RODO-2510 file (C-alpha; in nm, 4 decimals, decimal comma):
residues 323
     n   res          X          Y          Z
     1     x     8,3015     4,9185     3,4315
     2     x     8,1920     5,2456     3,2778
     3     x     7,8801     5,4345     3,1818
     4     x     7,8161     5,6471     2,8748
     5     x     7,7247     6,0109     2,9293
     6     x     7,6050     6,2433     2,6554
     7     x     7,7307     6,5931     2,7252
     8     x     7,6323     6,9341     2,5949
     9     x     7,7211     7,1615     2,3066
    10     x     8,0148     7,3621     2,4332
    11     x     8,2153     7,1021     2,6183
    12     x     8,5791     7,2035     2,6442
    13     x     8,7470     6,9541     2,8739
    14     x     8,6551     6,6156     3,0060
    15     x     8,8915     6,5138     3,2811
    16     x     8,8928     6,1438     3,3610
    17     x     9,0424     6,0023     3,6786
    18     x     9,0862     5,6523     3,8074
    19     x     8,8325     5,6858     4,0880
    20     x     8,6338     6,0010     4,0205
    21     x     8,5735     6,2172     3,7175
    22     x     8,4379     6,5617     3,6381
    23     x     8,2496     6,6514     3,3211
    24     x     8,1720     7,0105     3,2365
    25     x     7,9075     7,0722     2,9753
    26     x     7,7296     7,3756     2,8372
    27     x     7,9231     7,6940     2,9079
    28     x     8,2948     7,6342     2,8512
    29     x     8,4719     7,5635     3,1815
    30     x     8,7630     7,3550     3,3110
    31     x     8,8386     7,1717     3,6334
    32     x     9,1863     7,1360     3,7793
    33     x     9,1780     6,7863     3,9248
    34     x     9,4580     6,5910     4,0874
    35     x     9,5698     6,2560     3,9497
    36     x     9,3897     6,3103     3,6216
    37     x     9,4723     6,0190     3,3964
    38     x     9,3365     6,1609     3,0730
    39     x     9,2327     6,5005     2,9369
    40     x     8,9971     6,4694     2,6406
    41     x     8,9055     6,7582     2,4108
    42     x     8,5420     6,7595     2,2946
    43     x     8,3976     7,0420     2,0884
    44     x     8,0907     6,9234     1,8994
    45     x     7,7404     6,8689     2,0327
    46     x     7,6141     6,5281     2,1335
    47     x     7,9559     6,3937     2,2280
    48     x     7,9414     6,0582     2,4032
    49     x     8,2243     5,9797     2,6445
    50     x     8,3063     5,6819     2,8634
    51     x     8,2832     5,7782     3,2312
    52     x     8,4000     5,5381     3,5066
    53     x     8,1345     5,3964     3,7347
    54     x     8,1029     5,6120     4,0432
    55     x     8,2103     5,9242     3,8612
    56     x     8,0842     6,2706     3,9467
    57     x     7,9507     6,4823     3,6620
    58     x     7,9592     6,8594     3,7198
    59     x     7,7658     7,0486     3,4562
    60     x     7,7407     7,4136     3,3651
    61     x     7,4591     7,4264     3,1197
    62     x     7,3480     7,6388     2,8295
    63     x     7,1824     7,9648     2,9293
    64     x     6,8105     7,9117     2,9863
    65     x     6,5787     8,2105     3,0095
    66     x     6,4533     8,2121     3,3718
    67     x     6,0866     8,2384     3,4555
    68     x     5,9676     8,5749     3,5933
    69     x     5,8192     8,5553     3,9436
    70     x     5,4878     8,7430     3,9656
    71     x     5,3963     8,6062     4,3074
    72     x     5,6007     8,4428     4,5809
    73     x     5,7335     8,0923     4,5245
    74     x     5,8922     7,8841     4,7975
    75     x     6,0037     7,5390     4,8977
    76     x     6,2591     7,3368     5,0869
    77     x     6,5956     7,1989     4,9834
    78     x     6,8086     6,9567     5,1863
    79     x     6,6809     7,0890     5,5188
    80     x     6,6899     7,4553     5,4134
    81     x     6,3957     7,6791     5,3206
    82     x     6,3909     7,9092     5,0202
    83     x     6,1588     8,1831     4,8970
    84     x     6,1607     8,4120     4,5935
    85     x     5,9617     8,7320     4,6311
    86     x     6,0144     9,0838     4,4961
    87     x     6,3154     8,9707     4,2918
    88     x     6,4855     8,8375     4,6069
    89     x     6,5875     8,4784     4,6740
    90     x     6,6073     8,4187     5,0495
    91     x     6,7523     8,0989     5,1930
    92     x     6,7180     8,0215     5,5634
    93     x     6,8112     7,7395     5,7977
    94     x     7,1304     7,6155     5,9586
    95     x     7,4214     7,3937     5,8738
    96     x     7,5639     7,2904     5,5396
    97     x     7,4148     7,3778     5,2030
    98     x     7,4401     7,0519     5,0124
    99     x     7,5482     7,0141     4,6513
   100     x     7,2561     6,9513     4,4163
   101     x     7,3229     6,5893     4,3218
   102     x     7,1184     6,3942     4,0712
   103     x     7,1933     6,0220     4,0842
   104     x     7,2017     5,7898     3,7860
   105     x     6,9541     5,5046     3,8178
   106     x     7,1955     5,2435     3,6885
   107     x     7,4913     5,2926     3,9215
   108     x     7,6220     5,5187     4,1948
   109     x     7,7344     5,8033     3,9678
   110     x     7,5709     6,1432     3,9954
   111     x     7,5683     6,4885     3,8406
   112     x     7,5861     6,8325     4,0002
   113     x     7,4210     7,1102     3,7991
   114     x     7,2557     7,4444     3,8612
   115     x     6,9334     7,3048     3,7141
   116     x     6,9213     7,0539     4,0021
   117     x     6,8542     7,3353     4,2511
   118     x     6,4828     7,4094     4,2987
   119     x     6,5254     7,7877     4,2568
   120     x     6,7088     7,7560     3,9236
   121     x     6,4028     7,7967     3,6946
   122     x     6,3197     8,1391     3,8376
   123     x     6,4535     8,4893     3,7887
   124     x     6,5937     8,6790     4,0882
   125     x     6,8194     8,9827     4,1290
   126     x     6,9060     8,9650     4,4977
   127     x     7,0277     8,6783     4,7150
   128     x     7,0038     8,6731     5,0944
   129     x     7,1538     8,3767     5,2784
   130     x     7,0452     8,3556     5,6421
   131     x     7,2602     8,3275     5,9542
   132     x     7,3437     7,9723     6,0479
   133     x     7,4206     7,8479     5,6973
   134     x     7,7878     7,7506     5,6806
   135     x     7,8764     7,7315     5,3111
   136     x     7,7731     7,8102     4,9553
   137     x     7,7529     7,4879     4,7570
   138     x     7,8816     7,4093     4,4078
   139     x     7,7222     7,5936     4,1128
   140     x     7,4466     7,7129     4,3469
   141     x     7,3651     8,0583     4,2072
   142     x     7,4675     8,0760     3,8407
   143     x     7,2028     8,3380     3,7666
   144     x     7,2899     8,5979     3,5026
   145     x     7,0347     8,8434     3,6509
   146     x     7,1830     8,8315     4,0028
   147     x     7,2919     9,1828     4,1095
   148     x     7,3569     9,1686     4,4842
   149     x     7,4399     8,9066     4,7470
   150     x     7,4239     8,9135     5,1263
   151     x     7,6077     8,6334     5,3071
   152     x     7,5995     8,5659     5,6827
   153     x     7,8986     8,5640     5,9158
   154     x     7,8534     8,1881     5,9552
   155     x     7,9634     8,1102     5,5978
   156     x     8,3190     7,9738     5,5827
   157     x     8,3358     7,8355     5,2266
   158     x     8,2320     7,9570     4,8823
   159     x     8,2027     7,6517     4,6611
   160     x     8,3178     7,5608     4,3163
   161     x     8,1617     7,7865     4,0483
   162     x     7,9077     7,9103     4,3030
   163     x     7,8583     8,2441     4,1225
   164     x     7,9892     8,1459     3,7822
   165     x     7,8742     8,3657     3,4928
   166     x     7,6783     8,6077     3,7137
   167     x     7,7184     8,8902     3,4609
   168     x     7,5062     9,1437     3,6509
   169     x     7,6975     9,0935     3,9783
   170     x     7,9235     9,4012     4,0034
   171     x     8,0085     9,4010     4,3740
   172     x     8,0336     9,1365     4,6437
   173     x     8,1210     9,1546     5,0131
   174     x     8,2956     8,8382     5,1316
   175     x     8,2468     8,7938     5,5091
   176     x     8,5580     8,7739     5,7284
   177     x     8,4420     8,4264     5,8314
   178     x     8,5258     8,2856     5,4860
   179     x     8,8451     8,0774     5,4774
   180     x     8,8153     7,8990     5,1398
   181     x     8,7205     8,0289     4,7963
   182     x     8,7086     7,7346     4,5591
   183     x     8,7909     7,7131     4,1884
   184     x     8,5913     7,9289     3,9477
   185     x     8,3759     8,0612     4,2329
   186     x     8,3307     8,3984     4,0568
   187     x     8,4639     8,3113     3,7125
   188     x     8,3125     8,5045     3,4201
   189     x     8,1119     8,7268     3,6567
   190     x     8,0601     9,1036     3,6271
   191     x     8,2564     9,2005     3,9398
   192     x     8,4286     9,5394     3,9288
   193     x     8,6145     9,5125     4,2588
   194     x     8,6714     9,2487     4,5235
   195     x     8,8253     9,2387     4,8712
   196     x     8,9607     8,9068     4,9980
   197     x     8,9301     8,8633     5,3776
   198     x     9,2344     8,8063     5,5966
   199     x     9,1424     8,4460     5,6826
   200     x     9,1558     8,3253     5,3218
   201     x     9,4913     8,1509     5,2715
   202     x     9,4343     8,0091     4,9222
   203     x     9,2615     8,1505     4,6172
   204     x     9,1881     7,8364     4,4202
   205     x     9,2446     7,8111     4,0470
   206     x     9,0408     8,0348     3,8175
   207     x     8,8466     8,1814     4,1088
   208     x     8,8090     8,5145     3,9238
   209     x     8,9134     8,4057     3,5743
   210     x     8,7531     8,6004     3,2924
   211     x     8,6081     8,8778     3,5100
   212     x     8,6640     9,1342     3,2358
   213     x     8,5144     9,4243     3,4374
   214     x     8,7275     9,3637     3,7479
   215     x     8,9452     9,6688     3,8146
   216     x     9,0546     9,6497     4,1793
   217     x     9,1599     9,3581     4,4007
   218     x     9,2427     9,4007     4,7698
   219     x     9,4130     9,1113     4,9497
   220     x     9,4037     9,1310     5,3296
   221     x     9,5775     8,8090     5,4342
   222     x     9,9280     8,7914     5,5839
   223     x    10,0007     8,4872     5,3677
   224     x     9,8215     8,3971     5,0475
   225     x     9,8672     8,1443     4,7717
   226     x     9,7298     8,2717     4,4421
   227     x     9,6826     7,9532     4,2429
   228     x     9,6797     7,8842     3,8704
   229     x     9,4835     8,1237     3,6474
   230     x     9,3153     8,2938     3,9433
   231     x     9,2888     8,6304     3,7650
   232     x     9,3573     8,5174     3,4100
   233     x     9,1906     8,7301     3,1407
   234     x     9,0845     9,0022     3,3853
   235     x     9,1539     9,2545     3,1129
   236     x     9,0430     9,5646     3,3098
   237     x     9,2477     9,4907     3,6232
   238     x     9,4664     9,7900     3,7102
   239     x     9,5068     9,7851     4,0889
   240     x     9,6161     9,5150     4,3341
   241     x     9,6403     9,6175     4,7000
   242     x     9,8167     9,4005     4,9593
   243     x     9,8477     9,4127     5,3322
   244     x    10,1844     9,5415     5,4563
   245     x    10,4420     9,2634     5,5044
   246     x    10,2179     9,0059     5,3381
   247     x    10,3851     8,6984     5,1893
   248     x    10,2463     8,5134     4,8935
   249     x    10,3081     8,2860     4,5951
   250     x    10,1785     8,3439     4,2445
   251     x    10,0736     8,0340     4,0480
   252     x    10,0786     7,9462     3,6801
   253     x     9,9129     8,2020     3,4508
   254     x     9,7639     8,3720     3,7567
   255     x     9,7525     8,7137     3,5856
   256     x     9,7892     8,6050     3,2251
   257     x     9,6460     8,8505     2,9704
   258     x     9,5685     9,1179     3,2292
   259     x     9,6273     9,3856     2,9663
   260     x     9,5570     9,6862     3,1906
   261     x     9,7902     9,5832     3,4728
   262     x    10,0951     9,8099     3,4720
   263     x    10,1977     9,8745     3,8334
   264     x    10,3754     9,5790     3,9967
   265     x    10,5009     9,7680     4,3021
   266     x    10,2500     9,5682     4,5054
   267     x    10,4371     9,2364     4,4904
   268     x    10,7117     9,3357     4,7298
   269     x    10,6797     9,0123     4,9335
   270     x    10,6295     8,7497     4,6655
   271     x    10,8493     8,4377     4,6864
   272     x    10,7519     8,2378     4,3761
   273     x    10,6312     8,3565     4,0347
   274     x    10,4761     8,0676     3,8445
   275     x    10,4922     7,9691     3,4810
   276     x    10,3293     8,2285     3,2576
   277     x    10,2103     8,4231     3,5630
   278     x    10,2130     8,7598     3,3836
   279     x    10,2320     8,6415     3,0248
   280     x    10,0718     8,8802     2,7793
   281     x    10,0402     9,1675     3,0284
   282     x    10,1058     9,4409     2,7743
   283     x    10,0763     9,7255     3,0257
   284     x    10,3885     9,6274     3,2227
   285     x    10,6868     9,8479     3,1385
   286     x    10,9160     9,7961     3,4387
   287     x    10,9695     9,5194     3,6944
   288     x    11,1530     9,5694     4,0222
   289     x    11,1922     9,2156     4,1502
   290     x    11,1933     9,2032     4,5324
   291     x    11,4707     9,0205     4,7194
   292     x    11,2102     8,7760     4,8519
   293     x    11,1714     8,6101     4,5096
   294     x    11,3380     8,2671     4,4979
   295     x    11,2079     8,1307     4,1682
   296     x    11,0782     8,2740     3,8433
   297     x    10,9363     7,9974     3,6288
   298     x    10,9291     7,9723     3,2491
   299     x    10,7406     8,2327     3,0466
   300     x    10,6526     8,4254     3,3627
   301     x    10,6661     8,7571     3,1757
   302     x    10,6560     8,6286     2,8192
   303     x    10,4934     8,8425     2,5506
   304     x    10,4838     9,1545     2,7692
   305     x    10,5258     9,3742     2,4643
   306     x    10,5895     9,7021     2,6518
   307     x    10,8407     9,5651     2,9052
   308     x    11,1561     9,7808     2,8968
   309     x    11,3374     9,7301     3,2276
   310     x    11,3835     9,4470     3,4800
   311     x    11,5697     9,4713     3,8125
   312     x    11,6511     9,1313     3,9634
   313     x    11,6560     9,0727     4,3409
   314     x    11,9599     8,9378     4,5297
   315     x    11,8112     8,6068     4,6447
   316     x    11,6873     8,4751     4,3109
   317     x    11,7892     8,1090     4,2703
   318     x    11,6415     8,0186     3,9321
   319     x    11,4948     8,1780     3,6203
   320     x    11,2987     7,9511     3,3865
   321     x    11,3157     7,9322     3,0081
   322     x    11,1699     8,2284     2,8187
   323     x    11,0806     8,3991     3,1481
***
């Protein structure tokens, strides 16, 4: 049994799975989903696709001009209270911030979209999340005007695409309480620097993809898995700072097309360099591979046009094709 869903103008990928599916419409985005049975390309507007019954539709919509707030507006959402006043969105309460689900009347499928949140129609430049709230939900604050964010020490998770496309957001302090940063959490945002707390063990795929203003990344964990395309297309990235004796793995295309990245002295404790991890990084001239590296997968440093010298570590077990 399936339902037909009409999706928006700039759809890039529709990923269908046997039990659950994700559809991304509007602004071009992708989801890395396990057990995907089919990946369908859709480029034109008004595309109709078959979606299995019970599927989840996650939408990132076309940019809509937000309404200016001349006097305070407020309301409640899933047990939390929210207010917008003086360009500030304040959310208070305790417990989990729920995903904004909109159910289909005909079956048990539902969509998650920024427009489902009650504050989405309004303009705001600051976000304050009160103590007691434990997470930031999916696609919760995709506001292009958002400039600053204050999160409480009770937040442990930053959800999928939570701050996607926040172009005015140049800085962000992630509390030490955060342990998970999900896929595309800050993708396409205006961040110029970011510090990842020590308790974060995994940076999920595309978490900072397309942050073209991002220049400095500081990683404080003792072990970290940098997953696929985490910093892909961060074209201004020049500096990566790691904690001493940190160990980490670098996933597929994690730093692909980071044109300004030239100094790789920071990856002294890396063990795996994924496929295409540094592909197209034209600023890299020399690589001193640490002895900790076991595997270099295919195309890891492909198309690095300025690369002149590579020193291989003693413990390397495998080098992939066209690495």
